[in-house]
N, C-alpha and C positions, 0 to 999 in steps of 0.2 A: 473219487475222493479217497485218499488213503485212510485206513482204519486205525493205524498206530497213533496212540496218544503220546505226543512228545512233550518234553519239558518246555513250558512256555517262557523260557528265559535263556540267556546266554551266560556262560561262565566267564567272569572277568578276573577272578583271583583264585588261586588254588593253594591248598595246604598239603604237605607231604604226609603219607601214611607209612609208618614203620611196619614192614612185613615180617613179623616174628615167625619163628619156627614152632612146631608143636612142643618140642623139648623146652624151649624158652617159656612157652605159655604154661606148661605144667609147673614150672618153678614160680612164675609170677603169681598164679592163682593160689598156690600153696602159701607164698609169702603174704598174700592178701587175706589169708585165713578163710579161703573159699567164699569170699564176699566180693563180688565185682565192684561194689561201691568203693572198695579200698584199693583198687587197681590204679596205676598211673595211666592217664589218658594216652600217653605216648606208646603204651604197650597194647593199645586196642586198635584193631584193624577196622571194624565196622561198629560204630557206637550207637546201639539202639536202646540204651539205658532209659532215655527219656526224650520226649519231644519238647521239653520245657527249657527255654533259653538256649536251644541248640540250633535255631534257624540261621540260615544265611540271609543277611539283610540286603536290600536292593540298593541300587545306586542312588535312588531318591532318598532312601533312609539315611545313607551315609552323607548325602548332601545336607539333610536336616541336622545331622550331628555337627557338621561344620558351622551351621547357622545358629546353633543353640545359644540362647541368652541365659547366662549364668547369674543373673541378678538374684539376690536373696529373696526379694519380695516383688510381686507384680511383674515377673518377667514376661516378655512377649511369647516365649515358648510355652509358658503356662496357659496363656490365652488360646493359643493354637490347640493345645492338648485339651483344655476344658471344652472348647467349642466342638471338637470332634466327639468327645465322650458324651457331651450333652445332646448332640444331634443324634447319635446312635442310640443311646439308652433312654433319652427323655427325662432323666433324673436331674434335678436342679443342683443337688449337693454332691460334689465330686471331691474325693480325698485321695491324692496320689500317694502311693506307698512303694517301697523298694521292690516288693514282690507280693504275690497273692496271699501267702501265709501271714504277712504283716497285717493285711486287711482283715483276714480271718481273726487274728488275735484281737484286733481293735473291736470289731463288731461283736464277735461271739463272746469276748470277755465282757463287753458291756451288757449283752443280753442274758448271758448264762449265769452260772453259779449253782450251788447246791439246790437240788430239788427241781431244777429246770431240765427240760427235755427238748432236743432237736430231732426232727424227723426228716429223712431224706430218701431219695431213690437209692443212693449209696453215698455215704460220706467217704471222701478220699482220706489218705493217711494223715496229712497235715491238718485237714479239717477236723477229723476225729480227735487228733492229739490236742489241738487248741481248745476244743469243746471240753474234753475230759480233763485236761489240765486245770481248767477253771472249776471243776467239780460237777458239771452238768453231764447228762447222759446223751449219747448219740445213737439213735436207733435207725437201722436201715430197713426200708420196706419197699424193695424193688418189686415190680410186677412178677407174678408167678410164671409168666411166660419166659422170663429170663433164665429159668432153670433148665429149659430144653435147649442145649447148645447146638443142636442140629436143625432145628426148625428154621424156616425162612421168614419168620415174622420180623418186620423191619424196625419195630420200635420197642426193643427189649430194654431200653433205658428208662421206660416209663416208671412212675411211682405207682404202687398198688393203692388205688383209691379207696377200696373197701377197708383195707387195713389202716389207711390214713384216718378214716372216720373212727375206726375202733380204737386206735391209739389216742386220739383226741379225747374220746369218751373215757378211756381208761385212766389217763393222767390228769384230765381236766384241762380245758382250753387255756385257763389262766396260767398253767404250768408249761405250756408249749412255748418255748422261747422263739422258735421260728421253724418254718418248713423250708428246707434248702433243696432246690431242684438243680441237680448237676447236669449240664448240657454241654457236650455229650456225657454219658455216664461212664467216667473213666474206670473206676474200680469194677464196674459192671460190664467190662469188656469193650469199652469205647462205643457203646450202643447209643443211638439217638433217642431223643424224647419227642413225641408227637406234639403238635400244637394243641390238639384236642385234650391230651393229658395235662398239658400245662394250663389250659383254660379251666378245666374241671378242678385242678388243684387250687387255682386262684379262687374259684368260686367257694370251695370248702373253707379256705383260709379266711375269705371275706365274711362268710356267715358266722365264723367262730372268732372273729377279731384277732386273727393270728398273722404275724408278719410272714410274708412270702418273699424269699430271697432266691435269686438265680446265681448259681456258680457258673459263670458264663464264659470261661476261658476258651471254650471251643464252640462258641455259638455260631460261627460262620460255617463250620463243618456240619453242625446240626441243621442249619438252614438248608444245606445241600440235600440232606436226606428228606426233609419235609417237602421241598419242591419236587423231588423225584418220586416220592412214595405216598404222600398224603393228598387226598383229593381237595381241589379248590385252590391249590397254590401253583399250578402249572405255569401261569403267566406272570408270576411275581418275581421280583429281583430278590437275590439272597439277602441283601441289606434290608429290604422292606419286610421280609419274613422275620429277620432278627428283631427289627424294631417292633413288630407286632407282639413278639414274645416278651420283650422288655415292658411293653405297656401293661401286661398282666401282673407284673411284680411290684413289690414295694421297694426293692433295691437290688443291687447286684454286687458281687465280688468278682474281680477278674485278675488272674495271673496273666499279664500281658506277654509273658514269655511263651505263650502258645499262639493263639490266633492273632495277636498283634505283631507277630513275626520279629520280636526283639529278644535280646539276650538277657535283659533285666528290666523289671518294672511291673507295676500292677496298680490297681485302684479299687476303691470302695465308692459306690454311688447310691444315693438314697433320695426318697421323696420327702420323708418326714423331717421337719426342721429340728424338732426336739432331739430325736435320735442322732441326727447329724451333728448337732452342737456338742452332745456328749462325746461322740466319736472324734470330733475335731479336737477337743481337749486332749484326748489320748494321743491323737496324731502328733500334736505339737510336742508333747512330752517324749514320745518314743521315736518319731520319724523325722519331723522337721516342720518348718513353717507351712501354713495352709496352701501356699501357692507353689510348693515344690515337694512337700512331704519327704519321701525317701528317694527322690529322683533329682538328677541334674537336668538342666534345661535341654541338653542334647538328648537325654533319654526321652523326655516328653515329646520332642520333635519326632523322634524315630517311632514312638508309639502311635502318634497321630497319623503318620504316614502309613504305618502298618495296618491300622484299623481301616484305612481306605483300600489298600491293596488286597487285603485278605478276601474281600467280597468280589473280586474280579472273577468273572465266569470261567475263563480259561484256567486260571490258577486253581480254583476250587475243583474243577473237573479233573485236572491233572492230579491234584492232591488225593482225591478219593480213589480214582482209578489206579494210581500207582501203589497205594496201600493195598487195595484189593488184589492187585497182581501178585504180591507176595503171599497173601493168605490163600488165594485160590490154588496157587502152584504147590504149596506145601500140603494143602488139604488133599490135592490129587495124589500125592505120594502116600497118603494114609496117616498123616500127622493130624491128631485130633485138635481142631481149632474151634473157637467160639464163632458161631455162624449166625447171621451174615457177618461179613467182615466190616469192622467199624471204620471210622474216618481217619484216626491218627495212629492206629496200631493194630497189630495182629496178636491175638491171645491164644496161646497153646494150653490145652488141658494136660498138665503134667501127670495128674493122677491116672489118666487113661494111657498115657505114653509109658508110664512106669507103674503098672498095677501091683508089682511085687514090692514096691517101696511104701511102707506105712506112712501115714501123715506125720507122725512124730519123728520121721527121718526126712521130712521136707522135700518131696519130689520136685516141687517148683525150683527150690534152691539148687537141687541136683542138676536140673536142666540148664539153668543159667551158667553153671560151672562147665557143663559139657559143651555148651555153645562156645564158650571162651576157649576151652582147651583144644577143641577140634577146628575152630575157625577164627579165633580172635574176635568173636562177636560178643559184645556186652549187652545184656538184656537185664530185666528186673523181675523178680518174683513178686506176684500179687496173690498170695495165698496165706498159709498159716505162719510164715515168718512175719509177714507184714501185718496180718490181721488176727492171728491166733492169740488167745488169752489163756490164763491158767485158772483152774478152780482153786478152792481153799486148800485142797490136798496137794496142789502143785501139778495136777494132771493137765495136759494140753486140751483146751477147747478149740478144735480146728476151725479154720475159716470155711465158708460155704463152698469154695472151690479152690483148687490148687492150680492157679493160672501162672503163666509166664507171659509178660508183655514185651512184644517187639515194637517199640515206639519209633516211628519214622521221623527224623528231623526234617523240617521243611526246607526245600530247595537246596539240599546238601548232597544227597547221593543220587547217582544215575542208575539206569536199569542194570548195567553190568555189576554194580555193587550188590543189587538185590538178587540178581541171578546167582552170585557167589553165595549169598545167605541160603538160597534155596538148595544149592548143591550140598552145603554143610549138613542139612537135615537128612540127607541120605546116610551119612555116617552116624548121625544121632540115632536114627531108626535101626540101623544094622547092629548097633552096640547096646540097644536098650535093655535087653534081658540080662546083660552082664553088669549093668551100671549099679553102683552101690549108693546107699543113702548117706545123709549127713546128720550130725547132731550139733546142737548149739553148746559152746563151751564158755561164751561170754556174751552178755546182753545188757541193755539198758531198759528202764521201765517204760519209756515212751519212744516210739519210732525206732525200735531196735534194729530194723532191717538196714538202717544206714551204717551201723558200726558193729553189728554182731560178728563174733568169730565162730567158725565152724571147724569140725574135723570129720574125716571119713568115718562112718559108723560101721559096726559089724554088719554082716549080711542080715536081711530080714529074717531068714530062717534061724540064724544063730541068736538074733535078738529075742525072738519069740521063745 
């Protein structure tokens, strides 16, 4: 039996890639103010900026798009979508939204406000922004095991249960708006959450009468890790494992642009009728009627099909193994990566790759620019650009880590594309000592990483 894991699909449609030169890329990234978010996609060779909304859809999903019922109310596509989400999550109240952050705005805007606190293994950028924009506080309490980037512990996405108890006692249970468990933990390196950790989190929330929400956009990938590495799940299907985790929670938010394998869409699903009613009022005001929300009928058809396909054994095995292929190969070259490799992305520790670049010159942003200049590869910084804050004196409070995420779009790139990315890291490593930092010259108060402008900074020695 051959050992090579092949893509469990055939390519039916292709999209051309513009093969830019290094000289052209130097100009493009400068014109984009050293922010890959501001690049034109046609100038990118390999786009690893995000796995959100970048999947290639299947022939069955495209068939569903053609079948889409675009009736304003009570469409048959809504019924198909509702039945699939209800069967998977077990939640009775399902609110379709145009993407995950809309569901976040609706739920967290309803629950939050001044004096309220949200606790999470790690809030992602839009989650934190929606919470803080409403005046509440978003506190991250990942397991302490996540700080060791080289250990082979498999569930570094877990929430710190001791700190969870402490934060509840500190703020008062009545002031905890919700505990949000992100599976997998995207900002924490794409690391999975164990079922045991989710179960104990649910127990703590239940004892304290606190709402427990799953951010479940990569729950199928999380289920793969549970079956592979957590005792007692060896004979279970990935879908059954996901359903067990949903049974622990009071509700969920999903950006369907990840594990539902679509380019746009999301939903909020809840058990509690009273919360659901309040959220439904906001849904109608901001997204649309209850049976379509922010989605067209064809979107709902594609999501329903994607939620079935994503739990396929061959697909999930290919998905995790192909991501691991990239991470293991650049790690073997001496590139510092967060280990073990997660499900949807490889995370490089830019502070270790560029120890001479101080945090206020953003080593992660430097690396994403170098990847683009040297290989036309677009990635995203998940460090002090994305999560850094300022104190009252205007000094940077850096993020816990200076990471760069290489997010792998689903069913888009082949092994030769990934081999190309691996080769580019040879150039990155060879030029590391001569690489200069960046400084921010323009930014916004929220989600600044999307639109910030940078320029090349003086050398670290000169700056000091």
